[in-house]
N, C-alpha and C positions, 0 to 999 in steps of 0.2 A: 158269827161272821156277818158283817154288814152287807147289805145288798150291793153297795158300791164295789166292795171287794169281790163278791161273787161274780159280778159283771166283768171285772178286770180279769179274773181267772178264766172265765169263759172266753173272752176275747183272746187272751194269750193262748189258750188251748186251740182255738180255731186257727190262729196264725201259725202255730207250730205244725198242726196237721196239714195245712195248706202247703207249707214249706216242704214237708216230707213227701207229699203227693207230687209236687212239682219236680223234686229231685228224682223221684222214682220214674216219673214219666219222661224226664229229659234224658235218662240213661239210654232209652231206646232210640231217641231221635238222632244222636250223633254216631250211632254204631256204624262201623265201616263194613261195607259189603265187599267180599273178595270171592273170587271164583277159583276153585281148585280144578285146573284143567284135566288133571289125570288122577281122579280119585281112585283109591285102591279097589280092585275087584273084590267084592264081598259076597259071601254066601247069602242066601235069602234071609233078611233081617225080620224081626217081629214087626208087625205093621205100625206100631207106635214109634218105632225108631226113626228119627228125622235128622240125624247127624249127617254132615257132608260125607259123601261116599256111600251112604245107604241107598238101597234100591227104592225108587219111588213106587209106592203101592198103586196098583191100577184102580180106577174108578170109572163109573159110567153115570153121567148126569145129562139132563136135558138143558139145552141152550135156549136163550130167549127166542131164537128163530124156530124152535121146535125140533131141531136135530139132536140126536143123542151123540155125545162125545165121550170117548173113553181115552184114558191115557195111553193104553196099549196101542191104539190106532195111530198115535202120534210118534211112535218109536222112530228114531232117525231124525227127529227134529229137536230143536232147543225150545223148551217150554218154560214160560214165565207163569207160575200159578200163584194167584193172590186170593186170599180168603178175606171177605169183607161183608159189610151190611150197610144199608142206606141210613140206618140210625146211628152209625158210628162216626163221630166227629173226626178222629184221625184218618179214617178211611176216606172221608170226603176231602180231607186236606191233601192226601197223597194222590188221589185219582187223576188230577190234571197232569201230574208228572208222569203217571202211567200212560196217559194218552199221548204225551209228547214222545215217550220212549216207543210206544207202538207206532206212531207216525214215522219215526226214524227207521224202523225195521219192517214195516208192513209190506214192503216190496220184496222181502226175502221169504221165499216159500218154505224155508227151513226154520222160521221163527213163528212161534204161536204164543199169544198172550191169552190167558184164561183168568177170568175173575169170577170166583164162586161166591154167590150171594147167599148169606145165611138167613135172609129175610123170610118170615113166615106169612107175610101179608099177601102172597100170591104174585103171579107173573105180572099183573098190571102195575102193582106197586113198584117193582124193580124196573120194568120197561119204561114207566113214566119217568123215573129218576134218571135212567140212562139216556133217554131221548132229550130230556130237559137240559142235560149237561153236555150233550154232543159227544158221548163216548162211542167209539166204533170198534173196540176190541170185543172178543167173544165173552159174553156173560153167561155163566152157568147158574142154574137154579138148584140150590141145595138147602131147602127148608128143614131137612132132617139132620143137617150137620154131618153128613157122611164123611166128607173130606176132613172136617175138624177131628172127628173121632179116629179116622184112619191115620192121620198125620200128627195126632196128638197136639193139636193147635191149642195154645193157652189163652189166646185172645185175638181180637181183630184190630187192625189188619195184621196178617202174617203172610209172608211170601216165600216161595220155594222156586229156585232155578234148577231145572232138570236138564241134563245133557242128552245127547243123542242116544246114549246107551240106556237111558232110563234111570240114571243115578242123580241123586240130589247133590249139586255142587255148591249151592249157597242157600242159606236159610236166614231170613231176617224177620224179627219180631218188631212190630210197631210201624208208625208212619215213616216214610223215607222219601227223599227226592230222587226219583228214578230217572230224571232227565239229566243227571250229572254226567259229565264226560267220562269219568272213570267207569261208571256203570255201562255206558255204551261201548267203551273199549273192551271191557271184560266180556260182554255179550258177543261182540264182534270176534273176539278170539275164539269163543266157543263155536260160533258159526263157521269160522275159517277152518276149524279142526274137524276133519271128516271122521275121526275116530271117537271123539268125545262129544 
């Protein structure tokens, strides 16, 4: 086989692999987020279960401000839990929309946004990134990936919406535009419901 043919085969292989990668990645980007307002009451699930209706496993992590936050302490609130990292391109892409969503709901005492950073570079690395980008939601430090292990996270970003009863009512994998009106409406419905 001539060198010219080898180069053509190599270029063709790269184009095919790039196409497959783009198709796989775009599958997450257009996924619809929906909220099941009344998930079924379920018995205690294994900790790796993340399906809508599953009970969200408790965790305790330190926030950037030094306070320890547990999910159990937030019972009765609607919790937006995002797993991310500063090195993650899709995470960086979706965070401005998270800030927009947070700005819409920050006046509601029953809404909590938590962003659990998987960075291992220490508090200063995460704090610098958050300050540089002007994010004001609560950022948790999770260098040991406790949430990822507990919630069976397959990659970052990954987001869970947890209702007042501590049940997962929505689970989204990949980057998403959290500033969309349908997302705000679904969260408002959860907040309006005193039961869920």
